[in-house]
VEXTORDO-209125 format. One record per residue (C-alpha): residue in one letter; y negated, x negated, z negated. Coordinates in pm, whole numbers, always signed. Layout:
N
   resn       c2       c1       c3
      a        Y        X        Z
...
This chain:
416
   resn       c2       c1       c3
      x    -7796   +10409    +2980
      x    -7753   +10322    +3347
      x    -7947   +10641    +3436
      x    -8229   +10578    +3165
      x    -8255   +10268    +3334
      x    -8311   +10382    +3706
      x    -8540   +10641    +3552
      x    -8711   +10347    +3402
      x    -8743   +10164    +3706
      x    -8836   +10426    +3904
      x    -9149   +10467    +3699
      x    -9282   +10088    +3692
      x    -9260   +10086    +4077
      x    -9430   +10444    +4074
      x    -9694   +10306    +3917
      x    -9681    +9980    +4050
      x    -9736   +10129    +4422
      x   -10070   +10415    +4295
      x   -10243   +10084    +4128
      x   -10142    +9896    +4480
      x   -10284   +10161    +4684
      x   -10597   +10159    +4474
      x   -10662    +9878    +4488
      x   -10553    +9872    +4885
      x   -10917   +10100    +4927
      x   -11165    +9961    +4682
      x   -11372    +9811    +4978
      x   -11299   +10060    +5252
      x   -11581   +10124    +5475
      x   -11855   +10379    +5313
      x   -12155   +10469    +5281
      x   -12324   +10514    +4965
      x   -12364   +10881    +4877
      x   -12725   +10961    +4706
      x   -12578   +11026    +4413
      x   -12371   +10667    +4394
      x   -12713   +10497    +4519
      x   -12909   +10684    +4242
      x   -12657   +10538    +3957
      x   -12656   +10196    +4063
      x   -13076   +10215    +4078
      x   -13045   +10391    +3714
      x   -12755   +10107    +3569
      x   -12941    +9814    +3755
      x   -13307    +9908    +3561
      x   -13124    +9987    +3245
      x   -12916    +9602    +3292
      x   -13263    +9463    +3381
      x   -13487    +9598    +3138
      x   -13300    +9795    +2866
      x   -13210   +10058    +2714
      x   -13563   +10160    +2662
      x   -13630   +10219    +3001
      x   -13415   +10554    +2978
      x   -13795   +10690    +2923
      x   -13918   +10635    +3260
      x   -13630   +10703    +3414
      x   -13660   +11070    +3308
      x   -14030   +11092    +3376
      x   -14010   +10952    +3678
      x   -13682   +11202    +3766
      x   -13939   +11478    +3594
      x   -14225   +11395    +3858
      x   -14065   +11313    +4229
      x   -13922   +11617    +4354
      x   -13787   +11376    +4607
      x   -13549   +11276    +4344
      x   -13410   +11633    +4244
      x   -13158   +11568    +4561
      x   -12972   +11321    +4400
      x   -12788   +11277    +4008
      x   -13008   +11316    +3733
      x   -13093   +11082    +3433
      x   -12917   +11359    +3237
      x   -12599   +11195    +3274
      x   -12680   +10886    +3098
      x   -12317   +10860    +2954
      x   -12203   +10748    +3273
      x   -12480   +10487    +3347
      x   -12442   +10278    +3023
      x   -12111   +10256    +3115
      x   -12185   +10135    +3424
      x   -12496    +9916    +3277
      x   -12204    +9776    +3084
      x   -11987    +9669    +3334
      x   -12265    +9477    +3505
      x   -12284    +9303    +3252
      x   -11949    +9180    +3202
      x   -11941    +9126    +3572
      x   -12264    +8955    +3636
      x   -12387    +9144    +3892
      x   -12590    +9500    +3948
      x   -12443    +9557    +4339
      x   -12212    +9834    +4445
      x   -11888    +9622    +4301
      x   -11951    +9684    +4002
      x   -11939   +10036    +4063
      x   -11600   +10015    +4245
      x   -11462    +9825    +3985
      x   -11538   +10055    +3747
      x   -11410   +10345    +3971
      x   -11100   +10175    +4042
      x   -11059   +10100    +3685
      x   -11105   +10447    +3546
      x   -10854   +10548    +3842
      x   -10606   +10308    +3770
      x   -10645   +10419    +3431
      x   -10564   +10795    +3501
      x   -10249   +10703    +3660
      x   -10107   +10507    +3338
      x   -10204   +10770    +3110
      x   -10088   +11070    +3298
      x    -9750   +10883    +3250
      x    -9826   +10765    +2833
      x    -9887   +11182    +2795
      x    -9546   +11248    +3023
      x    -9344   +11010    +2779
      x    -9546   +11087    +2432
      x    -9533   +11443    +2455
      x    -9271   +11553    +2715
      x    -8998   +11319    +2818
      x    -8991   +10996    +3047
      x    -8842   +11244    +3304
      x    -9175   +11505    +3298
      x    -9381   +11147    +3297
      x    -9171   +11028    +3639
      x    -9238   +11307    +3843
      x    -9591   +11360    +3715
      x    -9681   +10982    +3770
      x    -9517   +10990    +4150
      x    -9748   +11278    +4194
      x   -10054   +11126    +4107
      x    -9984   +10789    +4230
      x   -10037   +10933    +4563
      x   -10293   +11231    +4468
      x   -10590   +11265    +4714
      x   -10879   +11230    +4544
      x   -10781   +10952    +4299
      x   -10760   +10736    +4580
      x   -11035   +10828    +4720
      x   -11298   +10776    +4412
      x   -11225   +10443    +4405
      x   -11373   +10335    +4740
      x   -11731   +10348    +4563
      x   -11938   +10473    +4223
      x   -11891   +10815    +4178
      x   -11908   +10966    +3829
      x   -11585   +11139    +3908
      x   -11320   +10870    +3814
      x   -11482   +10800    +3503
      x   -11553   +11161    +3417
      x   -11169   +11271    +3459
      x   -11043   +10997    +3254
      x   -11268   +11096    +2964
      x   -11049   +11493    +3045
      x   -10744   +11324    +3033
      x   -10780   +11108    +2646
      x   -10924   +11475    +2513
      x   -10574   +11644    +2650
      x   -10442   +11336    +2461
      x   -10578   +11345    +2143
      x   -10570   +11737    +2112
      x   -10189   +11668    +2179
      x   -10210   +11409    +1870
      x   -10403   +11636    +1610
      x   -10162   +11931    +1743
      x    -9860   +11724    +1643
      x   -10021   +11623    +1328
      x   -10314   +11821    +1233
      x   -10332   +11687     +844
      x   -10418   +11288    +1012
      x   -10835   +11377     +949
      x   -10937   +11058    +1119
      x   -10777   +11206    +1480
      x   -11038   +11474    +1473
      x   -11337   +11203    +1521
      x   -11255   +11100    +1838
      x   -11178   +11425    +1927
      x   -11558   +11490    +1922
      x   -11708   +11179    +2012
      x   -11493   +11233    +2352
      x   -11643   +11558    +2396
      x   -11984   +11432    +2338
      x   -11929   +11128    +2580
      x   -11775   +11388    +2833
      x   -12082   +11554    +2821
      x   -12339   +11266    +2827
      x   -12115   +11147    +3127
      x   -12165   +11486    +3281
      x   -12274   +11847    +3201
      x   -11980   +11997    +3315
      x   -11835   +11750    +3051
      x   -11883   +12045    +2783
      x   -11563   +12218    +2956
      x   -11348   +11920    +2899
      x   -11481   +11994    +2540
      x   -11479   +12330    +2482
      x   -11153   +12398    +2675
      x   -10993   +12148    +2451
      x   -11180   +12298    +2129
      x   -11099   +12667    +2182
      x   -10700   +12586    +2239
      x   -10695   +12351    +1925
      x   -10869   +12633    +1703
      x   -10583   +12876    +1891
      x   -10348   +12685    +1809
      x   -10452   +12611    +1431
      x   -10546   +12939    +1360
      x   -10262   +13136    +1524
      x    -9978   +12922    +1532
      x   -10041   +12724    +1201
      x   -10267   +12953    +1012
      x   -10488   +12667     +923
      x   -10790   +12864     +912
      x   -10990   +12601     +703
      x   -10932   +12336    +1004
      x   -11000   +12561    +1265
      x   -11319   +12610    +1128
      x   -11385   +12286    +1050
      x   -11316   +12225    +1491
      x   -11526   +12495    +1525
      x   -11798   +12380    +1361
      x   -11781   +11999    +1449
      x   -11767   +12169    +1862
      x   -12137   +12321    +1785
      x   -12239   +12014    +1618
      x   -12084   +11794    +1871
      x   -12317   +11978    +2163
      x   -12586   +11966    +1939
      x   -12583   +11574    +1865
      x   -12534   +11536    +2264
      x   -12874   +11702    +2294
      x   -13029   +11508    +2066
      x   -12926   +11214    +2224
      x   -13045   +11369    +2599
      x   -13434   +11409    +2354
      x   -13421   +11081    +2239
      x   -13354   +10874    +2561
      x   -13581   +11097    +2771
      x   -13825   +11064    +2493
      x   -13954   +11404    +2428
      x   -13791   +11743    +2436
      x   -13982   +11891    +2668
      x   -13919   +11596    +2931
      x   -13536   +11643    +2830
      x   -13560   +12011    +2863
      x   -13724   +12036    +3207
      x   -13488   +11721    +3345
      x   -13208   +11926    +3230
      x   -13354   +12233    +3420
      x   -13416   +12024    +3671
      x   -13028   +11887    +3753
      x   -12943   +12285    +3816
      x   -13257   +12335    +4105
      x   -13183   +12188    +4495
      x   -13468   +12107    +4673
      x   -13432   +12175    +5053
      x   -13198   +11806    +5148
      x   -12967   +11918    +4904
      x   -12947   +12264    +4977
      x   -12858   +12191    +5332
      x   -12686   +11901    +5224
      x   -12412   +12192    +4990
      x   -12472   +12474    +5305
      x   -12270   +12189    +5528
      x   -11974   +12058    +5315
      x   -11893   +12286    +4966
      x   -11977   +12640    +5115
      x   -11749   +12863    +5253
      x   -11468   +13140    +5103
      x   -11347   +13178    +4814
      x   -11019   +13078    +4932
      x   -11077   +12732    +5055
      x   -11044   +12529    +4765
      x   -10670   +12628    +4700
      x   -10612   +12593    +5076
      x   -10706   +12258    +5051
      x   -10557   +12179    +4769
      x   -10256   +12319    +4914
      x   -10307   +12086    +5209
      x   -10329   +11768    +5076
      x   -10035   +11805    +4860
      x    -9785   +12141    +4910
      x    -9532   +12002    +4614
      x    -9783   +11975    +4341
      x    -9938   +12268    +4381
      x    -9643   +12466    +4463
      x    -9447   +12256    +4113
      x    -9801   +12319    +3894
      x    -9778   +12702    +3992
      x    -9437   +12711    +3901
      x    -9509   +12504    +3597
      x    -9741   +12789    +3459
      x    -9492   +13015    +3570
      x    -9239   +12881    +3332
      x    -9531   +12785    +3066
      x    -9588   +13157    +3041
      x    -9208   +13315    +3024
      x    -9110   +13443    +2765
      x    -8884   +13207    +2548
      x    -8537   +13371    +2581
      x    -8587   +13361    +2993
      x    -8680   +12984    +2932
      x    -8585   +12802    +2648
      x    -8542   +12445    +2789
      x    -8922   +12461    +2644
      x    -8972   +12418    +2286
      x    -9258   +12565    +2078
      x    -9450   +12284    +2073
      x    -9425   +12172    +2383
      x    -9507   +12454    +2505
      x    -9852   +12382    +2331
      x    -9881   +12060    +2521
      x    -9841   +12218    +2823
      x   -10013   +12524    +2741
      x   -10299   +12267    +2675
      x   -10277   +12060    +3020
      x   -10275   +12385    +3246
      x   -10555   +12526    +3070
      x   -10741   +12180    +3158
      x   -10600   +12203    +3466
      x   -10652   +12604    +3539
      x   -11030   +12587    +3433
      x   -11134   +12324    +3617
      x   -10988   +12472    +3965
      x   -11103   +12805    +3899
      x   -11469   +12705    +3815
      x   -11499   +12522    +4119
      x   -11328   +12776    +4352
      x   -11572   +13086    +4244
      x   -11880   +12902    +4173
      x   -12055   +12928    +4492
      x   -12177   +12598    +4635
      x   -11959   +12376    +4448
      x   -11647   +12390    +4633
      x   -11584   +11999    +4577
      x   -11288   +11833    +4487
      x   -11394   +11566    +4301
      x   -11598   +11820    +4038
      x   -11188   +11909    +3927
      x   -11116   +11543    +3859
      x   -11080   +11647    +3464
      x   -10776   +11878    +3579
      x   -10652   +11618    +3826
      x   -10427   +11475    +3593
      x   -10276   +11752    +3398
      x   -10191   +11965    +3745
      x    -9971   +11659    +3794
      x    -9827   +11721    +3431
      x    -9747   +12084    +3471
      x    -9614   +12001    +3823
      x    -9408   +11798    +3593
      x    -9321   +12006    +3372
      x    -9187   +12295    +3651
      x    -8984   +12086    +3822
      x    -8817   +11920    +3495
      x    -8795   +12302    +3348
      x    -8602   +12412    +3688
      x    -8364   +12102    +3718
      x    -8300   +12197    +3279
      x    -8247   +12584    +3365
      x    -7973   +12497    +3667
      x    -7775   +12235    +3552
      x    -7544   +12410    +3305
      x    -7476   +12625    +3689
      x    -7371   +12343    +3831
      x    -7075   +12092    +3819
      x    -7126   +11724    +3789
      x    -7170   +11595    +4176
      x    -7317   +11967    +4311
      x    -7618   +11831    +3993
      x    -7606   +11492    +4119
      x    -7661   +11584    +4501
      x    -7935   +11798    +4362
      x    -8130   +11544    +4192
      x    -8127   +11344    +4505
      x    -8260   +11613    +4706
      x    -8546   +11649    +4487
      x    -8568   +11269    +4451
      x    -8607   +11281    +4812
      x    -8827   +11526    +4843
      x    -9046   +11358    +4576
      x    -9068   +11049    +4809
      x    -9129   +11182    +5094
      x    -9403   +11399    +4941
      x    -9606   +11082    +4828
      x    -9584   +10976    +5159
      x    -9700   +11234    +5348
      x    -9981   +11269    +5130
      x   -10113   +10898    +5175
      x   -10084   +10990    +5557
      x   -10292   +11260    +5470
      x   -10539   +11114    +5305
      x   -10509   +10817    +5578
      x   -10591   +11113    +5844
      x   -10868   +11282    +5687
      x   -11026   +11015    +5487
      x   -10979   +10700    +5695
      x   -11018   +10843    +5999
      x   -11213   +11141    +5949
      x   -11441   +10934    +5713
      x   -11562   +11242    +5556
      x   -11830   +11166    +5320
      x   -11807   +11380    +5049
      x   -11464   +11598    +4941
      x   -11662   +11914    +5040
      x   -11319   +12181    +5088
      x   -11557   +12273    +5439
      x   -11509   +11937    +5533
      x   -11167   +11829    +5459
      x   -11098   +12163    +5623
      x   -11267   +12066    +5897
      x   -11089   +11706    +5918
      x   -10736   +11886    +5860
      x   -10833   +12184    +6111
      x   -10740   +12440    +5871
């Protein structure tokens, strides 16, 4: 009881620390990026003129090549959310965007803690929350109004719903929010199709091969196709007609000279730079995540500490983490750290699984005093990692003042 009490107290302290760190950086000096200014412009116009303004936003973007370097109105889901926050706060300034970013980052931290408790155990929750509390990207995102904090939250919510379905696949009502969140992720950002797709692919495989629930697996696949079609239909309705919607969607993949120059400065480099940056920002998180992935794929006889269903939950987190890191490691000109936010919380959870599982494996081979000493060393190492990671954040972002989370810019700030 005493140990459990200390664990819950430590978890509360970690969550409070993470939220306070985020709150302390909301009003840091920050030059808005072109994308952030575009989101504020779209949301302010919607706030002043109503939802019907979306048609003019799409046409304005389509007809002005100067806008092709900024965020596209196809990310209308984020604009709707930002407009709602503006309405609640009674302001159309950047303060609304910063408040939204802070809430999204704080909810991400709390959701990491909840997923650890709900699907693994409180110790995994504590470790994952400690790593997420000082995660570079999560703190950086509260300083402005990028869509990535909200986007990352969508990824974690989809993981949550998918795990609930895996636990109780016959609760049919769970499939409704699963598809709604997937559609919402696409509306917030085009790469939301990967949040939806990774989760659906894993769920289909789990239902088909693990549970032999093939009818449900087919329904999930059909729902995925229907969900993507619904998202496309929403784009068409808001754009006013199919040609405009299609044209703006295509333009979201076309960079003008200004955007290309910007990408060359901050986003290009060798494919190894994203893993190197992730390691440099948080070596412990990086190594523990690799450990967690190795333990999830190890044969059960070599790793009996993870029961089959828990492995399934962990594997889903690993797929989301690996998927988004690989997407923006190997896709040229997209090596930007904030792009992997849907995998950030998942990375912390996989890292928590890795450390907890390691401790579970070695525990039977140590006497009580030896194991207690190991726990003290581990706790000290995690606390040191939190302090060290936050110091790196302060060095790179506060002292270096980089305007974007491009891997090349971070490498330069760190001197690697």
